[in-house]
N, C-alpha and C positions, 0 to 999 in steps of 0.2 A: 876457861875451857882447857882441859888437859889433853895434850897430844901424846898418843901412845906410839912407841916405835914398832915397826913391822920388820921382822927378820928378813933380810934380803939374801942370805946365804953368804958363805965365805967370811963370816964374822961381821958383816956390815948390817946396818939398820937403815930403814927409810922412815921419815917422819910421816905419820898417818895423814896429816893435813896436806902435805905435799903430794902424797899418793892420790888422795881423793880429787885434787885439783890439777892433776897432771893432764896435759892436753889429750893424751891417748884415752884416759878414763872418761874425761868429759865428752869426747867425741863419741865413744861407744855408748854412753848413757843417752846422749842426745839422739843418736841414730836409732837406737832401740825404742826410745820413747815416742819419737815422731812416727816410726813405722807402725807401732801399735795403734796410735790414734788414726792414722790414715787407713789401716786395715779395717778398723771398726766402723768408720764413718763414710768411707768412699768405696766406689766399685773398682778402684785401680788395682787391688790385689797385690801390694808390694811383696808380701810374703811368698805368694805363689811364684812371682817373677824372680824373686831372689833365690828360691830353692832351685828353679831351673838354671839360673845363672851359676849357682854354686856347683850344680851337677855338671854343667858344661865346662866350668873352670877345672874340675877334676879330670875331665877328658882331654883338656887342651894339650897336655904334654905326653899323651899316650897315643902317638902316631897321628895326631891331628894338625901338626904344624909342618908346613912345607918349606919354610924359610930358614929354620934353625932347629936344633935339638930341644931347646927350651925357651921359655918366655924371656928369661934374663938375657941370654945371648941375642935373641931376636930384637929386643928393644935396644940393646947396645949397638947393634949394627944399624938399626933404623936411626938412632940418634946421631951416629956418625954420618950417615947419608944426608941428614937434614941440618947438619951443623952449618954455621955461617960461613966457614971457610971451605965448604964443599960447593963447587960450582954447579950452576944449573946444567951445564953440559954433562958433568959426571952423573948427576941425578937422572938426566934423560937417557944416558947410555946404559944406566943400571935400573931402568924403570921397572923391570920385572922383579928384581930383588926388593926395590923400594915398595912397590905395590903389594907384593906377597907378604913382606914383613909387616906392613901396615895392617892388612886385613887379617893376618894371623892373630895380631894383637887386639884389634878393636872390634871385630865382628860380634863377639860376646857382649861387649858394652853397648853396641848399637842396638842389638836385639833386646837387651834388658831395658835400656832407657828410652828407646825410640820406637821399637816395634820391628816388623819385618820389611818395611819399606824405608830405604835409606835415602830420603830426599826431603826437600822443604816444600811448603805451600803457604800462600796467604790464606787466612781464614775469614770467611764472610760472617756477618752478624749471625749469632745463634747457631753457628756451625761448630761441631766438635773437632778436635784434632784429627781423629780417625776419618770423619766425614770429609774433611778438607783434603786429606791425603788421597782418598779414593776418588774424589771429584777431579783432582789434579791428574790422576792416572787415566781416568775415563776421558777427560778432555784431550789428553795426548792421543789416546786411541782413536778419538773421533777424527783426527787429522790423517789417518792412514789410508783412507779411501778403500776400506775393506769391501764395500758393496761393489766397487769397480773390480777388485780382485776376484770376488765371487762370480761376477758377471763374466769375467774373462775365463774362469774355469768352465762355466756353463757353455760359453760359446765355443771354447776349444773342444769340449766334449771329452777330451782324452783322460787325463790322469784321474780326476775325481770319479768320472763315470765308469771307466773301465775297471778301476780298482774296486768299485762297489758292486759285489756280485749280485746283490739283490737288485741293484740298479734302480735309480729313480725313473719314473715314467718319462717318456719323451717330452721335452719342453720344461721339465721340472728343474728348479734350481738345486744344485748340489748342496750338501750340508756345509755349514761354516767350518765344521771340523776338518775340512779338506784345505782350508786356507792356512798357510804356514807363515807365522810371524817370528821374527828374530828380536830378542831382547839383548842389546849390546851392552854388556857389563851389568849382569842381572843381580849381583849381590846374593842374598839368600832367597830371592824370588818373590817378595811381597807384591810388587807391581805386576810381575808375570802372572801370578795366580789371579789377581784381581782382574786383569785385562782378559785373561782366559775365560773367567766367569762372565764378564761383561759382554764380550764379543762372541763367545762360543768357538773361537778359532783355536788352532793348535799353536802353542807358543814354545819356542826353544830359547832358553837363557844361556848366555855365554859369559863365563867369568874365569879369570886367571887363577883364582885362589881355590885350592882343592877342598879346604874346609867348607867354604861357601857352597861349593857344588854338593857336597855330602849333606849339609844341613838343608839346602834348598830341596833336594830330592826327598829327604826324610819328611819335610813338611808337605810335599806333594802327595806322598804315599799315605800320609795320615788323614787326608781329606778325601772321602769317597766320591766327592763331586767330580774329581778329575779322572776317574776311571772311565774307560770306554767299554761298556758291557759287550757291544757288538763289534769291537775293534778288529779282531781277526777276520770276521765275516765281511766287513766293509773296507778292509785293507788299511785300517787305522792302527796306530800304536795302542798299547794297553792303557797308557796314561796320556792325558791331553796336554800336559806341559811338563817340562823337565829341564834340569840344568846340565850343562856340558862344560868340561874344563878346556880352556883354550885361551889364546892370546888374540885380542881383537885387532892386533896389528898383522897377524897371520892366521886368519880364521880357518878352522878345520872343516869347512863346508865347500861343496861343489859350487861352481859359478851358476848364477841364475836359479838358485834353489829355494828362494823365499819370495813370498808375495808382498811382504811389507816388513819394515824394521823400525825400531824406536830405541832411544837411549835416554835415560833419566839421570842426569848429573853423574855420568860415568866416564865419558870420553875425555873429561878433564885430566885423567891420568895418562892420556896418550902423549908420548914424547914428540910425535909428528902428526898434526891434525890431518894433513893432506893424505898421508899414508893410511891413517885410521879410517877416514871417510871413504877412501878409494877401495878398501877392503869391504866396507858395507855395500858400496856400489857394485862391486864384483859379484857378491852373493845374491843380489836382488835381480828379479826378472825385469825385462823392459816394461816401463810404465809404472813400476812399483814406487811407493812413497816411503821416505825415511824422515821421521820426525824426531828431532833431537833437542833436549833441554840441557844447556851447557852452563858451567860455571865460568864466568868471565869478569875481567876488569872492565869498568865502564870509562866513558870519556872524562869523568870527574877525577880519575886517578892521576895524581901528580907525582912522578918519580923523584922530584926534588923536595917533596914534603916528607919530613922524617916520620910523622905519624902514619901516613899512607904506606910508606915502605915497611914500617913495623908491623902493621896489621896484615899486610900482604904476606909477610914472612910467617906470621903466626898461623895464618890459614894454610900455607904450604906445609909447615912443620906439623900442624895438628891434623892434617887431612891427607897426607901421603901424596902430595903433588910435586912433580918436578919443577913446574912453573905455572903461572896462571896467564892464559892468553886473553887478548882483548876480543870484544865482540866483532870488530872489523876483521881481525885475523881469522876467526872461526868461520865467518860468513864467506870470506874470500877462499878459504880452504875447501869449504863445501862445494863452491862453484868450480874450483880448480879440479876437484875430484871427479867432476863430470855431471853433477846434479843440476837440474833446472830448479831455480829458487821459486817456490810457490808463496812462501810467507816467512817473515822474520820480525821479531819484536821482543822486547823485554817484558815478560809476564809480571814482573814485580810491579810495574807501573799500571797494570790493569786495575780498574776501579773495584775495590773490595770493601768499601765502607770504613776504612781505617784512617789514620792520621796521614793524609796525603796532600801534597801541594796541588791546588786546583789546576795549575798550568802545566806542571811536568808529571804529575802522578807519583812523584818520589816521596818517600817517608819524610815527614816534617812535623815539628811541634809548634809551628807558627799559630798565631791566633786564628787565621783563616782555616787552617787545617783542623784545629780543634773544633771550630764551628761545624765543619762537615762530618765530624766523627760520628759514626752510627754503631760502633761496636765491633767493627772488623779488626783483625789482628795481623800485623806484618809477619812475614816468614821467619824473621829472626827473634820474635818474641820468646820462644822457648829457651833461647840461649842468653836472654837478658836477666840480670840478677834480680831476685825477689827475696823478701824476708818471710814470705808465707811458707811455713814448713810443710804444707800439704801439696806444694808444687815442686816438680823436679828442678825448677829454676832456683830453688833455695841453694843448690850446690854452687851457684855462681857468685854468691856474695862472699865476703872475705872469710866469714865463719864457716860457711858451707864448703868452701874450697879446702879448708883444713880438716873439717869433719870427714869428708870422703877420703882425703889422703891418709889420715891417721887410722881410719877404719880399715882401709885396705892394708896398711902396714901391720895392723894387729892380725888380720887374716893371713898375711904372709908369715908372721912370726908363729902363728898357730898351725901353719902348714895347710890351711884351708884353701889359700890361693897361692899360685906359683910366685916365686921371687921375681919381681919386675912388674907385677900387676899395678902397684901404686904409681910407678913411673909411667905406665901406659895411660892411666887415668889423668895424670898431670898433663901429659901430652895432649890428650883429647880436650881437656878444659882450656888449654892454651889456644887450640884451634877454635873452640867455641867462642872464647872472648874476642878473638880476632874477627870472626864472622859477624858477631853481634855489632861490633864497632864499625866494621866496613859497611854493614847494612845501614846503620845510622848515618854514616857519612855519604852514602850513595856511591861509593867508589867500586862496589862489587855487586854482582847479581848471580844468584844460583839458578836463575830461571830465564836464561836467554833462549828463546824458541826459534829454531830454524826448521823449516819444512822443505824438503827437496824431492824432486821426482826424477827417476831414471828415464832418459829419453826412450821413446818407442823404438828407435833405430839402433839401440845399444848393440854393440858387437862384443861377444865374449873373447 
């Protein structure tokens, strides 16, 4: 075989064989080949998602970042805040900068690879990823006692009935559109829109990051389902759900202005759980329910175990967290904020037909767990490595990690992606690896459910 030199400029030459087998070239060929196959044989539409991703990347540094002027400086500051020598106290004191930098960098990747709902869910047998995500959100909505909120509006007669100029007949229940729900830490609003459709209620999402506000409202406007055709006549807003920019530690809402509130894997970013939950308490009406799904360390976590400490740090670095609280700390904080505790449990341990220990409900690969396996999938499965090129899990094997890194480096070199994009992806993959391992070890849960109610004698 004859190797031909390729002119490299400046009088230098590259060996053709070395060029063809360079990691960047191999990564590009593998990525393009796999995407063509997936596009042709599956409904996942990677090309359509990638075109949207590239379009959003192009917009990222044109006034869409609130933490820094560009991706490179934003990821640099984020890396400084999450470095090992940066204390948890400093991260807590600078939580706004930490969270804003994080979501400026990763929101595009989340939407591209995960969808518009940024959370986890166990999957029951024969249940798709999207079905599991919606079921998880609907289940949380079922905890909000919205029928009680609606009954309260009907009995009070006031706001809903006086605002509706057409007016329901005497004794009629007002429309669910008058029930106001708060989504605490809404991201780009996937759960907000699904819960709005599921319940018919009016939902307001609160997020610190301005890009997420803009993207969430853009998606709301694109769906005609969320328009209120008779909004002005009935005293209702034009759109039944919307995102608002604000800090959930100091919420921009009047006291006792919402009939219910929920949070899905969002308040883990709070530097002080009591203060965060107290703000939710403040904006809720007496008798209203707050349902929260938290990221927590479990009782299995051992701070003296080096592997436990490592994966905890990987999660914090990869997911923009000042620290990770325990289930006990979060429950005590909810109670201290004034809520009456109605329910609390780790949803990870709910029966879903997966590899679970019969006694504890925790993920297990024991012989007994394998016997009980019926096809359910644990929450962390999408983050566990696979060699199937048709799955997004392919990126978590050693080869896939390099393919995604070098592909993004090529995009940066070609000015398709901003400088720093590949470092952002490496950060995300680090967090994913930590989450997957923490789930296997049982030392972490992303689904600790707490349901609290505001006392009826609440004083503002």
